[in-house]
GUMAR-590773 format. One line per 5 residues: their letters; for each residue x, y, z of N, C-alpha, C. Coordinates in steps of 0.2 Angstrom, whole numbers, plus 2048, in hexadecimal, padded with zeros to 3 digits. Atoms other than C-alpha are relative to their C-alpha. Layout:
<pts>
A> X,Y,Z,X,Y,Z,X,Y,Z; ...
</pts>
This chain:
<pts>
MPSET> 800,7FC,7FA,9F6,F3C,2F1,7FA,7FF,804; 807,801,7FC,9E9,F3A,2FF,7FC,807,7FF; 805,7FA,801,9DA,F46,2FE,7FF,803,807; 800,7FD,7FA,9D9,F53,30B,7F8,800,803; 807,800,7FD,9CA,F52,317,800,802,807
SPDLL> 801,7FF,7F9,9C4,F57,328,800,7F9,803; 800,806,7FD,9C6,F49,335,7F9,7FD,802; 806,803,7FE,9B4,F48,339,7FB,7FE,7FA; 803,802,806,9AF,F44,327,802,7F9,7FE; 7FE,807,801,9AE,F32,322,800,7FF,7F8
VHGAA> 7FE,800,808,9B6,F33,310,805,7FA,7FF; 7FB,805,802,9C0,F26,307,807,803,7FE; 7F9,7FE,802,9D3,F28,305,802,806,804; 7FF,7FA,7FD,9D3,F36,312,808,801,802; 7F9,7FE,7FE,9E4,F3F,316,7FF,801,808
TLSRV> 801,7FF,7F8,9DD,F43,328,7FB,7FB,803; 805,804,7FC,9D6,F36,333,800,802,807; 801,7FD,7F9,9D1,F38,345,806,800,804; 7FA,800,7FC,9E2,F33,34C,806,801,7FC; 7F9,800,804,9EF,F34,33E,7FE,805,7FA
TVDAY> 800,7FE,807,9F3,F3E,32E,803,7FB,7FC; 7FD,805,805,9F6,F33,31F,804,805,7FC; 7FC,7FB,804,A05,F3E,318,801,7FE,7F9; 7FE,803,807,A08,F33,309,7FE,7F9,800; 800,807,801,A04,F22,302,800,7FE,7F9
NAELR> 7FF,803,807,A06,F17,2F3,805,804,7FC; 7FB,7FC,804,A16,F21,2EE,803,7FB,7FB; 7FE,804,806,A1B,F1A,2DD,807,803,7FD; 7F9,7FE,802,A2E,F1E,2DC,803,7FC,7FA; 7FE,803,806,A36,F1A,2CC,808,800,7FF
HADGF> 7F9,800,802,A48,F15,2C6,800,7FD,7F9; 800,801,807,A4E,F10,2B5,7FD,7FA,7FE; 803,807,802,A47,EFE,2B5,7F9,800,803; 807,800,7FE,A36,F03,2BD,7FF,803,806; 801,7FD,7F9,A2F,F06,2CE,805,7FE,805
VGDRA> 7FB,801,7FA,A3B,F07,2DD,7FD,7FA,804; 803,805,7FB,A2F,EFD,2E8,800,7F9,7FD; 7FF,807,802,A30,EEE,2DC,806,7FC,802; 7FA,803,7FD,A41,EEB,2E3,7FF,7FD,806; 801,803,7FA,A3A,EE6,2F3,7F9,7FD,801
SKRAF> 807,803,800,A2A,EDC,2EF,801,7F8,801; 800,807,7FF,A26,ECA,2F1,803,7FD,7F9; 7FD,802,807,A2A,EC8,2DE,808,801,800; 7F9,7FE,800,A3B,ED0,2E1,804,7FB,804; 7FD,806,7FC,A3F,EC3,2EF,801,7FA,7FC
QAILD> 800,806,804,A3A,EB5,2E3,805,801,7FB; 7FB,7FF,806,A45,EBC,2D5,807,800,803; 7F9,801,7FD,A54,EBD,2E1,801,7F9,802; 7FF,807,7FF,A51,EAB,2E6,802,7FD,7FA; 7FF,803,807,A50,EA6,2D4,807,801,7FE
DWRER> 7FA,7FE,802,A60,EAF,2D0,806,7FC,804; 7FB,804,7FC,A6A,EA7,2DE,800,7F8,7FE; 800,807,802,A64,E96,2D9,803,7FE,7FA; 7FE,801,807,A68,E98,2C7,808,801,800; 7F9,7FF,7FF,A7A,E9E,2CC,803,7F9,803
VRKMG> 7FD,806,7FD,A7D,E8F,2D7,7FF,7FA,7FC; 801,805,805,A76,E83,2CA,806,7FF,7FB; 7FB,800,805,A84,E87,2BF,806,7FD,803; 7FB,803,7FC,A90,E80,2CC,7FF,7F9,803; 802,806,7FD,A86,E71,2D1,7F9,7FF,801
EDPLG> 807,801,7FE,A76,E6C,2D9,7FD,805,804; 804,7FB,7FD,A69,E78,2DF,7FF,7FD,807; 802,803,7FA,A68,E75,2F2,7F9,801,802; 807,7FF,7FF,A56,E7A,2F1,7FC,7FB,7FC; 804,805,804,A52,E6C,2E5,7FE,802,7F9
EQPSE> 803,7FF,807,A48,E6C,2D5,7FA,804,800; 807,7FC,7FF,A38,E75,2DC,801,807,7FD; 800,7F9,803,A35,E86,2D2,7FF,804,806; 800,7FB,7FB,A38,E95,2DD,7F9,802,802; 807,7FD,7FF,A26,E9B,2DB,7FC,7FB,804
EISKK> 804,805,7FC,A20,E8B,2E3,803,7FE,807; 7FD,801,7FA,A2B,E8C,2F2,7FD,805,805; 804,7FB,7FB,A21,E93,301,805,803,805; 7FD,7FD,7FA,A27,E9E,30F,802,7FB,805; 7FF,805,7FA,A25,E90,31B,805,7FB,7FE
QLDKV> 7FB,804,802,A30,E85,311,807,803,800; 7F9,7FC,7FF,A3E,E92,310,801,801,807; 7FE,7FF,7F9,A3C,E95,323,803,7F9,803; 7FE,807,7FD,A3E,E82,326,807,7FF,7FD; 7F9,801,803,A4E,E82,31A,805,804,804
LMEGD> 7FC,7FB,7FC,A55,E91,324,801,7FD,807; 7FF,803,7F9,A52,E88,335,803,7F9,800; 7FE,807,7FF,A55,E76,331,803,7FD,7FA; 7FD,803,806,A5C,E74,31F,807,7FF,801; 7F8,801,800,A6E,E6F,31B,803,807,7FF
PEAAG> 7FC,7F9,800,A7B,E7D,31C,800,804,7FA; 7FF,7FD,806,A7C,E80,30A,7F9,803,7FE; 806,7FD,802,A69,E82,307,7FE,806,805; 801,7FA,7FB,A67,E8D,317,804,806,7FE; 7FB,7FB,803,A76,E97,310,7FD,804,7FA
MVHSV> 803,7FD,806,A6D,E9A,300,7FA,805,802; 806,7FC,7FE,A5D,EA0,309,803,807,804; 7FD,7FA,7FD,A68,EAC,314,803,805,7FB; 7FD,7FB,805,A70,EB3,304,7FA,804,7FD; 806,7FC,803,A5F,EB7,2FD,7FD,805,805
IEEFA> 802,7FB,7FB,A5A,EBF,30D,804,806,800; 7FB,7FA,800,A6A,ECA,30D,7FF,804,7FA; 800,7FC,806,A68,ECF,2FB,7F9,804,800; 807,7FD,800,A55,ED3,2FD,800,806,805; 800,7FB,7FB,A59,EDD,30D,804,806,7FE
QEFAA> 7FC,7FA,803,A66,EE8,304,7FC,804,7FB; 805,7FD,805,A59,EEB,2F6,7FB,804,804; 805,7FD,7FC,A4C,EEF,303,802,807,804; 7FD,7FA,7FD,A58,EFB,30C,801,806,7FB; 800,7FB,805,A5B,F04,2FC,7FA,803,7FE
VIRRF> 806,7FD,801,A49,F06,2F9,7FE,805,805; 802,7FC,7FB,A46,F0D,30A,804,807,800; 7FC,7F9,800,A54,F1A,308,7FD,804,7FA; 804,7FC,805,A4B,F20,2F8,7FA,803,803; 806,7FD,7FD,A3B,F22,302,802,806,805
LRLKE> 7FE,7FB,7FB,A45,F2C,310,802,806,7FD; 7FF,7F9,803,A49,F39,303,7FA,804,7FE; 806,7FC,801,A37,F3D,300,7FF,805,805; 802,7FB,7FC,A31,F4D,308,7FC,7FD,806; 805,803,7FB,A23,F43,311,803,7FB,805
WKDVE> 7FD,805,7FD,A2F,F36,317,806,802,804; 7F9,7FE,7FE,A3E,F40,31D,800,800,808; 800,7FF,7F8,A38,F41,330,7FE,7F9,803; 803,807,7FE,A32,F2E,331,805,7FE,806; 7FC,802,7FA,A38,F27,342,7FF,7F8,800
RIVVG> 801,807,800,A31,F15,340,7FC,7FD,7FA; 803,803,805,A2C,F0A,332,7FE,7F9,802; 802,807,7FE,A21,EFA,335,7FF,7FD,7F9; 800,804,807,A22,EED,327,7FB,7FA,801; 805,805,800,A13,EE2,323,801,7FD,7F9
GGLRQ> 800,804,806,A0E,ED8,314,801,7F9,801; 7FF,808,800,A0F,EC5,310,807,7FE,802; 7F9,802,7FF,A22,EC4,311,801,800,808; 7FF,7FF,7F9,A22,ECA,323,7FD,7FA,804; 803,806,7FD,A17,EBB,328,805,7FA,800
SRIGE> 7FB,805,801,A27,EB0,328,806,801,804; 7FA,7FE,7FD,A37,EAE,331,805,803,7FB; 7FC,7FD,805,A40,EB2,321,7FF,807,7FF; 802,7F9,800,A36,EC2,320,803,804,806; 7FE,7FC,7FA,A3A,EC7,332,808,801,7FF
LAIGR> 7F8,7FF,800,A4D,EC4,32F,801,805,7FA; 7FF,7FB,805,A4C,ECE,31F,7FF,807,803; 801,7F9,7FD,A44,EDD,329,805,802,805; 7FB,7FF,7FC,A51,EDB,336,806,802,7FD; 7FA,7FE,803,A5F,EDB,32A,800,807,7FC
TSIAL> 801,7F9,803,A58,EEA,321,801,806,805; 7FF,7FC,7FB,A57,EF3,331,808,802,802; 7F8,7FF,7FE,A6A,EF0,335,803,803,7FA; 7FD,7FD,806,A6E,EF5,323,7FF,808,800; 802,7F9,800,A65,F06,325,804,803,806
KARGH> 7FC,7FD,7FB,A6E,F09,336,807,801,7FE; 7F8,800,802,A7F,F05,32F,801,806,7FB; 800,7FA,804,A7B,F13,322,7FF,806,803; 801,7FA,7FD,A77,F1F,32F,7F9,803,801; 807,7FE,7FF,A64,F1F,32F,7FD,7FD,806
AVELH> 803,801,7FA,A5C,F1F,340,7F9,7FD,800; 807,802,801,A4B,F19,33A,800,7F9,803; 801,806,7FD,A44,F0A,344,7FC,7FC,7FB; 804,804,804,A3E,EFB,33A,7FD,7FA,804; 803,806,7FC,A31,EEE,342,7FB,7FC,7FC
PIRHV> 805,804,803,A27,EE0,33B,7F9,802,803; 807,7FE,7FD,A14,EE4,33D,7FE,7FB,805; 802,804,7FA,A0D,EDE,34D,7FB,7FA,7FE; 806,805,802,9FD,ED5,346,803,7FC,7FA; 7FF,804,806,9FE,EC7,33A,7FD,804,7FA
PDEAG> 802,7FC,806,9FD,ED0,329,7FA,7FF,7FD; 806,802,803,9EE,EC7,323,7FA,803,805; 805,7FD,7FB,9E5,ECE,333,801,808,800; 7FF,7F9,7FF,9ED,EDF,334,7FC,805,7FB; 804,7FC,805,9E5,EE5,323,7F8,800,802
LIGCL> 807,7FF,7FE,9D4,EE2,32C,800,804,806; 800,7FD,7FA,9D8,EE8,33D,801,808,7FF; 7FF,7F9,802,9DE,EF9,336,7FA,804,7FF; 806,7FC,802,9CD,EFD,330,7FD,803,806; 803,7FD,7FA,9C8,F01,342,802,808,801
HLVPS> 7FE,7F9,7FF,9D2,F11,341,7FF,805,7FA; 802,7FC,805,9CA,F17,331,7FB,805,802; 806,7FC,7FE,9BC,F1F,33A,801,802,807; 7FF,7FE,7F9,9BA,F29,34A,7FC,7FB,805; 803,805,7FB,9B5,F1F,35A,7F9,801,800
WVLAG> 807,7FF,7FF,9A3,F26,35A,7FC,7FB,7FB; 804,805,804,99F,F1B,34B,800,7F9,802; 800,807,7FD,9A3,F0C,355,7FD,7FF,806; 803,800,7F9,99B,F11,365,7FA,7FB,800; 806,804,7FF,98F,F04,36C,801,7F9,7FC
HDSIL> 7FF,806,803,996,EF6,362,807,7FC,802; 7FA,803,7FE,9A4,EE9,364,804,7FD,7FA; 7FC,803,806,9A9,EE4,352,7FE,804,7F9; 802,7FD,806,9A9,EEA,340,802,7FB,7FA; 7FE,804,806,9AA,EE2,32E,806,804,7FD
AVDIG> 7FA,7FD,803,9BB,EE5,326,802,7FC,7F9; 7FF,804,807,9C1,EE1,314,808,802,7FE; 7F9,7FE,802,9D3,EE0,30E,801,7FD,7F9; 800,802,807,9D5,EDF,2FB,808,800,7FE; 7F9,800,802,9E6,EDA,2F4,801,7FD,7F9
GSNIR> 7FF,802,806,9EE,ED5,2E4,7FF,7F8,7FF; 801,808,800,9ED,EC2,2E8,7FA,7FE,804; 806,802,7FC,9DF,EC1,2F5,7FB,805,802; 805,7FB,7FE,9CF,EC9,2FB,7FE,7FD,807; 802,802,7F9,9CC,EC8,30E,7FA,804,803
AGIVE> 806,7FC,7FC,9BC,ECD,318,800,7FC,807; 800,803,7FA,9BB,ECB,32A,7FB,804,805; 803,7FD,7FA,9B2,ECF,33B,806,802,804; 7FB,7FD,7FC,9BE,EDA,345,7FC,802,807; 802,7FF,7F9,9BA,ED9,358,804,805,804
FHSKK> 7FC,7FB,7FD,9C0,EE9,361,7FF,801,808; 801,800,7F9,9BA,EE6,373,801,807,803; 7FF,7F9,7FE,9B7,EF9,376,7FF,801,807; 801,7FF,7F9,9B2,EF7,388,806,7FE,804; 7FA,802,7FD,9C3,EF0,38C,805,805,7FF
KRDHT> 7FB,7FB,802,9CF,EFA,382,7FE,804,7FA; 803,7FB,805,9CA,F0A,379,805,801,7FA; 7FB,7FF,805,9DA,F0A,36F,801,7FB,7FB; 800,805,805,9D7,EFA,366,806,7FB,800; 7FA,805,800,9E7,EF1,36C,7FE,7F9,800
DASVH> 802,808,800,9DD,EE1,36F,7FB,7FE,7FA; 804,801,806,9D4,EE2,35E,802,7F9,7FD; 7FF,806,803,9D3,ED1,356,7FB,7FE,7FA; 805,803,806,9CC,EC8,346,7FC,7FA,803; 805,805,7FD,9BD,EBE,34D,7FF,7FB,7FA
RMELW> 801,805,805,9BA,EB6,33C,802,803,7F9; 7FD,7FD,807,9C2,EB8,32A,7FE,7FB,7FB; 801,804,806,9BD,EB2,319,806,802,7FB; 7FA,7FE,805,9CB,EB1,30C,7FF,7FC,7F9; 800,803,807,9CB,EAE,2F9,806,802,7FD
RHRDD> 7FA,7FF,804,9DB,EAD,2EF,7FE,801,7F9; 803,7FF,806,9D4,EB5,2E0,805,7FF,7FA; 7FB,801,805,9E4,EB4,2D6,800,7FA,7FD; 800,806,803,9E2,EA2,2D4,7FA,7FF,7FB; 806,801,804,9D1,EA4,2CC,7FF,805,7FA
APKRE> 800,7FB,806,9D4,EB3,2C1,7F9,802,7FF; 807,7FF,801,9C2,EB9,2C4,7FF,807,7FC; 802,7F9,803,9B9,EC8,2BB,7FF,805,807; 801,7FB,7FA,9B7,ED8,2C6,7F9,7FF,804; 807,801,7FD,9A4,ED5,2C9,800,7F9,804
DAVDQ> 800,806,7FC,9A7,EC3,2CE,804,801,807; 7FC,7FF,7FA,9B4,EC9,2DB,7FC,804,805; 804,7FC,7FB,9A8,ED6,2E2,7FA,7FC,802; 805,805,7FD,99A,EC9,2E3,802,7FC,805; 7FD,804,7FA,9A5,EBE,2ED,801,803,806
LIEFL> 7FE,7FC,7FA,9AA,ECC,2F9,7F9,801,803; 807,7FF,7FD,997,ED0,2FB,7FE,7FA,804; 802,806,7FD,994,EBE,2FF,803,7FF,806; 7FC,800,7FA,9A2,EBE,30C,7FC,804,805; 803,7FB,7FB,99A,ECD,314,7F9,7FE,803
HSLVK> 806,803,7FE,989,EC6,315,801,7FA,805; 7FF,806,7FB,98F,EB6,31D,803,802,806; 7FD,7FE,7FA,999,EC0,329,7FB,804,805; 806,7FD,7FC,98A,ECA,32F,7FC,7FB,804; 804,805,7FD,981,EBA,332,804,7FD,806
RAAKD> 7FC,803,7FC,990,EB3,33B,801,804,807; 7FF,7FC,7FA,992,EC2,347,7F9,800,804; 807,801,7FC,97F,EC1,34C,800,7F9,803; 800,807,7FD,982,EAE,34F,804,800,806; 7FB,800,7FB,991,EB2,35A,7FF,805,805
GLTLA> 802,7FB,7FB,988,EC0,364,804,806,800; 7FC,7FA,801,993,ECE,35D,7FB,805,7FD; 804,7FB,802,98B,EDF,35A,805,804,7FB; 7FC,7FC,806,992,EE6,349,7FE,807,800; 801,7F9,802,994,EF8,347,7FE,801,7F9
PFIGI> 802,7FF,807,98C,EFF,337,805,803,7FC; 7FA,7FD,804,99D,F01,32F,803,7FA,7FD; 7FC,805,804,9A7,EF8,322,806,804,7FE; 7F9,7FD,802,9BA,EFC,321,803,7FC,7FA; 7FD,804,805,9C3,EF8,311,807,803,7FE
GCPGV> 7FA,7FE,803,9D5,EF8,30C,801,7FD,7F9; 7FF,802,807,9D9,EF7,2FA,806,804,7FC; 7FA,7FD,803,9E8,EFA,2EF,7FF,806,7FC; 800,7FA,804,9EB,F0B,2E6,7FE,806,803; 802,7F9,7FD,9E7,F1D,2E8,7F8,800,800
IRSDG> 808,800,7FF,9D5,F1F,2EF,7FE,807,7FF; 803,7F9,800,9CB,F2E,2EA,7FB,800,805; 805,7FF,7FB,9BF,F36,2F6,7F9,7FD,7FF; 806,803,802,9B0,F2E,2ED,800,7F9,800; 7FF,807,800,9B7,F1D,2EF,802,7FC,7FA
SIERG> 7FD,803,806,9BD,F1A,2DE,807,800,800; 7F8,801,800,9CF,F15,2DA,803,804,7FA; 7FD,7FB,805,9D9,F22,2D1,806,7FC,7FC; 7FB,804,804,9E8,F16,2CD,803,7FB,805; 7FD,805,7FC,9F1,F07,2D4,7FD,7FA,801
GQNLP> 804,806,7FF,9E4,EFA,2D3,801,7FB,7FA; 7FE,804,806,9ED,EF1,2C4,800,7F8,802; 800,807,7FE,9EF,EE1,2CE,7FA,7FC,802; 806,802,7FE,9DD,EDF,2D2,7FC,7FC,7FB; 803,804,805,9D1,ED3,2C9,7FB,805,7FC
GNWEA> 804,7FB,804,9CA,EDE,2BA,802,807,801; 7FE,7F8,800,9CA,EF1,2B8,7FC,803,806; 803,7FD,7FA,9C7,EF8,2CA,801,808,7FF; 7FE,7F8,801,9CD,F0A,2C3,7FA,803,7FC; 805,7FE,804,9BE,F0B,2B8,7FB,806,803
KDFNL> 804,7FA,7FD,9B4,F1C,2BA,7F9,7FE,803; 806,802,7FE,9A4,F12,2BC,800,7FB,805; 7FF,805,7FA,9AA,F07,2CA,801,803,806; 7FF,7FD,7F9,9A8,F0B,2DC,7FF,7FA,805; 801,805,7FC,9AB,EFD,2E8,7FC,802,807
PQRLR> 804,7FE,7FA,9A4,F06,2F8,7F9,800,7FE; 807,7FF,802,994,F0A,2EF,7FD,7F9,7FF; 803,807,801,992,EF8,2E9,7FF,7FD,807; 801,803,7F9,994,EF2,2FB,7FB,803,804; 806,7FC,7FC,988,EFF,302,7FA,7FE,7FD
EALPK> 806,803,803,97B,EF9,2F5,7FE,7F9,803; 801,807,7FE,97E,EE7,2FB,7FE,800,807; 801,800,7F9,97E,EEB,30D,7FE,807,803; 802,7F9,7FE,974,EFB,310,7FF,802,807; 801,7FF,7F9,971,EF8,322,804,7FB,804
IDDHE> 7FD,805,7FC,97B,EF0,330,7FD,802,807; 803,7FF,7F9,973,EEE,342,7FB,806,7FF; 806,7FC,801,964,EF8,33B,802,808,7FF; 7FE,7F9,802,96F,F08,337,803,800,7F9; 7FD,7FF,807,975,F0E,326,807,7FE,800
TVIVM> 7F9,803,800,986,F06,322,804,806,7FD; 7FA,7FB,802,995,F12,321,806,7FC,7FE; 7FA,804,803,9A3,F0C,316,805,805,7FF; 7FA,7FC,801,9B4,F13,316,806,7FC,7FD; 7FB,804,803,9C2,F0D,30A,806,805,7FF
HNDAV> 7FA,7FC,801,9D4,F12,30A,805,7FB,7FD; 7FA,804,803,9E5,F0B,303,801,7FB,805; 7FF,806,7FC,9E9,EFA,309,806,800,805; 7FA,7FF,7FC,9FA,EFF,30F,7FF,804,806; 802,7FC,7FB,9F3,F0D,319,7FC,7FC,805
VQGLS> 804,804,7FB,9E6,F01,321,804,7FC,804; 7FC,805,7FD,9F3,EF4,325,804,804,805; 7FC,7FC,7FB,9FE,F02,32D,7FC,802,806; 805,7FD,7FA,9EF,F09,338,7FF,7FA,805; 800,805,7FA,9EF,EF8,341,805,801,805
ELPWM> 7FA,7FF,7FB,9FF,EFD,349,7FF,806,804; 800,7F9,7FD,9F9,F0E,34F,800,800,807; 7FF,800,7F9,9F7,F09,361,807,800,803; 7F9,801,7FE,A09,F05,362,805,805,7FD; 7FC,7FA,803,A0F,F15,359,7FF,806,804
QDVKH> 802,7FA,7FC,A0A,F21,367,807,803,803; 7F9,7FD,7FD,A1D,F24,36C,804,803,7FB; 7FD,7FC,805,A21,F2B,35B,7FB,804,7FD; 804,7FB,803,A1A,F39,351,7FF,7FE,7F8; 800,801,807,A1F,F34,33F,802,7F9,7FF
WAVMT> 7FE,807,801,A1E,F22,339,7FD,7FE,7F9; 802,802,806,A1B,F18,32A,7FF,7F8,800; 801,807,801,A16,F07,323,802,7FE,7F9; 7FE,803,806,A1D,EFC,315,7FD,7F9,800; 803,807,801,A14,EEC,30F,803,7FD,7FA
IGTGL> 7FD,804,805,A1D,EDF,306,7FC,7FB,7FD; 805,805,803,A11,ED6,2FA,801,800,7F9; 800,800,807,A0D,ED6,2E8,804,806,7FD; 7FB,7FA,801,A15,EE7,2E8,802,803,807; 7FE,7FE,7F9,A1C,EF2,2F6,7FB,806,802
GNAHF> 804,7FA,7FE,A0E,EFC,2FE,803,804,805; 7FC,7FB,7FC,A13,F0B,308,7FB,806,802; 804,7FA,7FD,A0B,F19,313,804,803,805; 7FD,7FC,7FB,A12,F27,31E,7FA,803,804; 805,7FD,7FB,A08,F2D,32E,803,805,805
TNRAP> 7FE,7FC,7FB,A09,F3B,33A,7FA,800,805; 805,801,7FB,A00,F38,34B,7FD,807,801; 803,7FA,7FF,9F3,F46,34E,7FE,800,808; 803,800,7F9,9EC,F41,35F,801,7F9,803; 7FF,807,7FD,9F0,F33,36C,7FA,7FC,801
LEDST> 806,805,7FF,9E5,F24,36D,7FE,800,807; 803,801,7FA,9DA,F21,37C,802,7F9,802; 7FE,807,7FF,9E2,F12,384,7FE,7FE,807; 802,802,7F9,9DA,F12,395,7FB,7FA,800; 805,806,7FF,9D0,F02,39B,7FA,803,804
ED> 806,7FE,7FD,9BE,F05,3A0,7FF,7FB,806; 801,804,7FB,9BA,EFF,3B1,7F9,7FD,800
</pts>
């Protein structure tokens, strides 16, 4: 559960932020075979694809050929869906349909939670969303929920998921932390990748960050290299130093702030209570604190002491959608990736969306 805090305190994993309350995140619902969320993850989609291919092979040739399912990219499946022969496209449609039914069942379980019972809208992010097959799965899930009498809206997250996990960091801190600057450093740590970037927020144009964008991003697919934890941290620090230099070269004024999205339940001191099992090495060790390590490596930005705030990665990705959630009070995010990230929000105060003259 999130830690309780006043909105004017810059703590990690806070339940109360300046514009929203984080009612719940990282819910780990269980069923007989494991975690409920595992039924709507990237691996679940791949398992459904494998199952359909195996059943079809018993009756003849696999319309997707001999390539292993784990090597078939979303882009390839999108192309099969749009341009492939009818049988191959039909198989992809079948996989989407089965996954959508599973996803709808998972959401129905979440809607029974006390913290989720009043949710009006769910935005869906994560890697699978960044494809046509993902968009169709989201749309089919929405239809399945409505057919069962659930009025909740389901929408693909607006930003490219790779960037949403960085842009959402803008909403981890009150606006006064960003005053006088035009950009921040942001970090998105996942089970497969580590991203660090410069987020430009154009505060003189739109104060609600609707036009925020990723100016520059560094990406490392750590799952391919299986590094030790310290190697991963060193690489991240190298990214951040490089980005500081890039911001100066490009004429940007970085705020003395680094926002971090990281899997798991985040304690108020910046350590990880649980949920970091997919990260390289043991990130849940009592003697490991990522924000502290980064502050030691970058003690000052723009001649001011660096402020670092870390929260759950699904929370941060969801916060990127905050400017477009002003017409509802209770909303949520689900991210389909290595696992199923989740968070529920209640809006506390409207964003300032006026344009300065």
